[in-house]
C-alpha positions as CSV (number, residue, x, y, z in Angstrom):
1,M,-20.1,16.1,10.0
2,K,-20.5,13.7,12.8
3,L,-20.7,10.9,10.3
4,I,-17.6,12.0,8.5
5,C,-15.8,12.1,12.0
6,L,-17.0,8.6,12.9
7,S,-15.9,6.9,9.4
8,F,-12.5,8.7,10.1
9,L,-12.1,7.3,13.3
10,L,-13.1,3.8,12.1
11,F,-10.6,3.9,9.3
12,I,-7.9,5.0,11.8
13,G,-9.0,2.0,14.3
14,L,-8.7,-0.4,11.0
15,M,-5.4,0.8,10.2
16,L,-4.1,0.3,13.6
17,N,-5.6,-3.1,14.0
18,A,-3.7,-4.1,10.8
19,Q,-0.5,-3.0,12.0
20,T,-0.6,-4.5,15.4
21,N,-2.1,-7.8,13.6
22,F,1.0,-7.9,11.4
23,K,3.4,-9.9,13.9
24,A,0.1,-12.3,14.6
25,S,0.1,-13.0,10.9
26,Q,3.7,-13.6,10.4
27,I,4.3,-15.9,13.7
28,K,1.6,-18.2,12.1
29,F,4.5,-19.3,9.7
30,E,6.7,-22.0,11.3
31,R,9.9,-20.5,10.4
32,V,8.9,-17.2,11.8
33,A,7.6,-18.8,15.0
34,N,10.9,-20.7,15.2
35,A,13.0,-17.5,14.9
36,Y,11.0,-15.8,17.6
37,Q,11.2,-18.8,19.8
38,E,15.1,-18.6,19.3
39,K,15.9,-15.0,19.1
40,W,13.2,-12.7,20.5
41,E,14.0,-13.3,24.2
42,Y,17.6,-12.6,23.6
43,L,16.9,-9.3,21.4
44,Q,14.2,-8.2,24.1
45,R,16.9,-8.2,26.4
46,V,19.5,-6.4,24.4
47,I,16.8,-3.8,23.2
48,K,16.1,-3.1,27.0
49,T,19.7,-3.1,28.2
50,D,20.7,-0.6,25.4
51,G,18.2,1.8,26.6
52,Y,15.4,1.5,23.9
53,S,11.7,1.1,24.4
54,K,9.6,-2.1,23.1
55,D,8.2,0.3,20.3
56,F,11.2,1.2,17.8
57,S,11.8,1.8,14.3
58,I,14.8,0.8,12.3
59,V,17.1,1.8,9.4
60,L,19.0,-0.7,7.4
61,N,22.4,0.4,6.0
62,A,24.4,-2.0,3.6
63,Y,28.1,-1.5,2.3
64,K,29.1,-3.8,-0.3
65,A,32.8,-3.3,-0.3
66,E,32.9,-3.8,3.5
67,G,30.2,-6.7,3.2
68,K,28.5,-5.1,6.2
69,L,24.6,-4.8,7.2
70,E,23.8,-2.4,9.8
71,I,20.6,-1.9,12.0
72,W,20.2,1.3,13.2
73,M,17.4,1.9,15.8
74,K,15.4,4.6,17.9
75,S,12.6,4.3,20.3
76,K,9.5,6.3,19.5
77,G,9.9,9.7,20.5
78,D,13.7,9.8,20.0
79,K,15.0,12.2,17.7
80,H,18.2,10.0,16.7
81,Y,19.2,6.7,15.4
82,S,21.7,4.7,17.0
83,L,23.7,1.7,16.0
84,F,22.1,-1.5,17.3
85,R,23.7,-4.3,15.4
86,T,26.1,-5.0,12.3
87,Y,26.1,-8.3,10.5
88,D,28.4,-9.6,8.0
89,F,27.5,-10.5,4.3
90,C,28.2,-14.2,4.0
91,A,28.5,-14.2,0.2
92,H,29.1,-11.6,-2.5
93,S,27.8,-11.2,-6.1
94,G,29.1,-8.9,-8.8
95,T,31.4,-5.7,-8.4
96,L,30.9,-2.2,-7.1
97,G,28.5,-0.1,-9.2
98,P,24.7,-0.3,-9.4
99,K,22.5,-3.1,-10.8
100,V,21.8,-2.2,-14.4
101,I,20.0,-4.9,-16.1
102,E,18.4,-8.2,-15.3
103,G,21.2,-11.2,-15.0
104,D,24.0,-8.8,-14.3
105,K,24.6,-10.4,-10.8
106,Q,24.8,-6.9,-9.4
107,T,23.5,-5.8,-6.0
108,P,21.8,-2.5,-6.4
109,E,22.9,0.8,-4.8
110,G,20.5,3.4,-3.7
111,F,17.7,4.2,-1.3
112,Y,15.1,1.8,-1.0
113,H,12.6,0.4,1.8
114,I,11.3,-3.2,2.5
115,N,8.3,-3.9,0.6
116,V,8.0,-7.9,1.2
117,F,8.2,-10.1,4.3
118,N,8.7,-13.6,2.8
119,P,8.3,-16.2,5.6
120,M,8.3,-19.2,3.0
121,S,11.4,-18.2,1.1
122,S,13.6,-20.6,-0.8
123,F,16.3,-18.8,1.4
124,H,14.9,-19.4,4.7
125,L,13.5,-16.0,5.3
126,S,13.8,-13.0,3.3
127,L,12.9,-9.4,3.2
128,G,12.3,-7.8,-0.3
129,I,13.3,-4.3,-1.4
130,N,11.4,-2.0,-3.9
131,Y,14.2,-2.4,-6.5
132,P,13.6,-1.0,-9.1
133,N,12.8,2.5,-8.4
134,S,12.6,5.4,-10.8
135,I,16.3,6.0,-10.8
136,D,16.9,2.3,-11.5
137,L,14.3,2.3,-14.4
138,A,15.9,5.5,-15.8
139,R,19.2,3.9,-15.9
140,T,18.0,0.8,-17.5
141,G,16.4,2.6,-20.3
142,K,13.2,1.5,-22.1
143,H,14.6,-1.4,-24.0
144,R,16.4,-3.4,-21.2
145,E,14.8,-5.4,-18.2
146,P,16.3,-4.0,-14.9
147,G,15.5,-7.4,-13.1
148,G,14.0,-7.6,-9.6
149,E,13.2,-9.7,-6.6
150,I,16.2,-8.3,-4.7
151,Y,16.1,-9.7,-1.1
152,I,18.0,-9.6,2.3
153,H,17.8,-13.4,3.0
154,G,19.3,-16.4,4.7
155,N,21.2,-19.5,2.7
156,C,24.5,-18.1,1.8
157,V,24.2,-17.6,-2.0
158,T,23.5,-14.9,-3.9
159,V,23.2,-13.5,-7.5
160,G,22.7,-9.8,-6.4
161,C,21.0,-10.0,-3.1
162,I,22.2,-9.5,0.4
163,P,22.8,-13.0,1.9
164,L,23.1,-13.4,5.7
165,T,23.6,-16.7,7.5
166,D,20.2,-18.4,8.6
167,D,20.9,-17.6,12.1
168,K,21.4,-13.7,11.5
169,I,18.5,-13.3,9.1
170,K,16.2,-14.9,11.9
171,E,17.4,-11.7,13.9
172,V,16.8,-9.2,11.2
173,Y,13.6,-10.6,10.2
174,V,12.2,-10.4,13.7
175,L,13.4,-6.9,14.3
176,A,11.8,-5.9,10.8
177,V,8.6,-7.5,12.1
178,E,8.6,-5.8,15.3
179,A,9.4,-2.3,13.9
180,K,6.6,-2.7,11.3
181,N,4.3,-4.2,14.1
182,S,4.9,-1.0,16.0
183,G,3.8,1.2,13.2
184,Q,6.7,1.8,11.1
185,A,5.2,1.8,7.5
186,K,8.5,2.1,5.6
187,I,11.6,0.4,6.8
188,P,14.4,2.2,4.9
189,V,17.1,0.1,3.4
190,N,19.9,2.1,2.1
191,I,22.5,0.3,-0.1
192,Y,26.1,2.1,-0.8
193,P,28.9,0.8,-2.8
194,F,31.1,1.4,0.5
195,K,31.4,3.7,3.4
196,M,31.2,7.0,1.5
197,T,33.8,9.0,3.1
198,D,35.7,11.4,0.9
199,A,38.7,9.5,1.2
200,K,37.0,6.0,0.0
201,M,35.3,8.2,-2.5
202,K,38.8,9.1,-4.1
203,K,39.9,5.5,-3.7
204,Y,37.0,3.8,-5.4
205,S,36.4,6.5,-8.2
206,T,40.0,5.9,-9.3
207,Q,38.9,2.2,-9.5
208,F,35.5,2.6,-10.9
209,P,35.8,6.0,-12.9
210,A,32.3,5.3,-14.8
211,Q,30.4,5.2,-11.5
212,I,31.7,8.7,-10.0
213,S,28.7,11.0,-11.2
214,F,26.1,8.2,-9.7
215,W,28.2,7.8,-6.4
216,K,28.2,11.5,-6.1
217,T,24.2,11.5,-5.9
218,L,24.5,8.8,-3.1
219,Q,27.0,10.5,-1.0
220,P,24.9,13.3,0.4
221,G,22.4,11.0,1.9
222,Y,25.3,9.0,3.5
223,L,27.0,12.1,4.8
224,A,23.6,13.5,6.3
225,F,22.7,10.3,8.1
226,E,26.3,10.0,9.5
227,K,26.2,13.7,10.6
228,N,22.6,13.8,11.9
229,K,21.6,10.0,12.6
230,N,18.5,10.7,11.1
231,L,17.0,10.1,7.8
232,A,17.5,12.8,5.2
233,D,14.7,13.9,2.9
234,I,15.8,12.0,-0.3
235,R,13.8,12.4,-3.3
236,E,14.0,10.7,-6.8
237,V,14.2,13.7,-9.3
238,K,14.7,13.1,-13.0
239,G,16.9,9.8,-12.6
240,K,18.8,11.3,-9.9
241,Y,18.7,11.3,-6.0
242,V,18.4,14.8,-4.5
243,V,18.7,15.7,-0.7
244,K,16.5,18.4,0.3
């Protein structure tokens, strides 16, 4: 029993060390080091002024029609997120509706998380999301390729990603590194076709009737976050998002 306890403590120690070393490993790259040099002092000042602690977690909410990326933040121990910053997309690709196949130039719609930090991106800095998930694969089917490599990145060009200016991706990248370094294992990235109020659902469903059934599975997650300022329990069940 003593040996098991010691092994467990060693495992926890290694995990914590890996988390706190994430920033150190990232900042070795020139672009990340430059981003910290340019942005971190300013961001620290704003974080403190806005009442957050140095250990925080974040949620990214993106809205395609509005062309906005929101960063929501909460300190460790807090129950609710609050809006920290909003950034403009600096280019657009495709139209409303989810990504279906490789090459359709669509930006995905759905509930994702950051799974790649790329400090040597062709688009300055980039944060990859875990597209395609099981919902996307179910939509695409067995005989078509869903595509991949969807990022939030700099350099204002896109064929389905979320592009920000190089200046703004530095801020978002630094905030994501800090959140992960503070222990946030998954940083959610929720991509919506628009701010999914009932009024906008009615407006855009008239323009894009083929998307109504899918959008109705996204709206409960959006409304839950707007109401509670916290993440809903969203599951992927038989090709659909289900809010528990």
